[in-house]
N, C-alpha and C positions, 0 to 999 in steps of 0.2 A: 508565436505560431498562431496559425490559423485555428479558429474555435472548431471546425470539422474535423481537423487533422486532431486536435486535443480530446474531443468527445470520442473518435475511432479510437485511438491511445487509451485510454482511458478505460473503454469498453472490453478492450483487448487485455489490458493489465488485469481487469476485475476479474475476466473467465480465467484467466493465467493463473493468478493467486488461488480460486476457487479449486481448479480442476488440479492443480499441483497439492493442496492440500488433501484432496481426495485421494490422488493417485499414491500419496505418502502412506495412506493409511490403509489402501488395498495391498501395498509392497511394491509397487511398479519402481523401478531404479532410476527412470529420467524424471521423477516429481520434483527432486531438487531444481533440476534443470529448468521447468516448465514455471514453478515456484518463482523462481529468480527472474526470469524473461516478464511474469506477469507484475512482481514487485518492482523491478525497474521500469517499466512503462507505467505503471501508477506514481512513482516517483517522480518523472520527468514531469508526468501531468498537474502534479501538485507543486513541484519546487519551481515552475514556470509560471505560474498564474502571479499576474502583476496587482496590487493590492495599492488602491488609494491610501495615501500616507496619513490623511485627515481620520478616517473612521477607526476608533480605537477597538471597539468590538470588530469588526471586520479584519483586523491586523492580527487582533487576538486568536479568532477562530482559524485564520490562515494558519498561524502558528502551530496551533494542537494538530491540525490537518499535516504540515510537514512533518511534525516532530512523527506522526503516525506513520509517514512515508518511510520515513527514515528507521522505524523500528520494522518495518516490513522488509527492509534491506538486511537489518540485523538478523531477521528471523530468516530469510533466506540463505545468510551464511552459516548460522547454526543448525540448517537443514543438511547443509552439507558436511557438518562434522557427524552428523548422526545423532540418535537418541532423539528425545523428543522435547530438547530445551526452548524449540523454536516456538513450540505453540504458546508459552507464557508470552514472548513478544509479540506474538501474531492476536493474543488475547488483549493485550495492553493497546495496542494500534488500534484494535476493533472496538474498544471501549471509548477511547478519543476520536474515532469517526463518529460512534454514536453520540457521545456528547455533541458535536459539531453539529450533526444532522437533526438533531431536536433545539438547538442553540437558534440557528440561523434562522 
């Protein structure tokens, strides 16, 4: 995947995740769909990144980011079920992302 396309998809995904979460708390019915599209775009960006197999630190950080992306997918599935269980998965994903942001 081209880096420009990946950056655009990452930005759209991040905005979709944020907008979906805000719309959920406002009470808009289409919030799970916006969140799911954002989480899918974000997950595609994270899961298609190639990491050099020699650097153990980079592989570990990529693994944390991949787990965070999958947790966001789970959060979007929980959002469709109703309730606020999805917030737990999104919080764990955010903690993983915060950890990788400061460790890189």
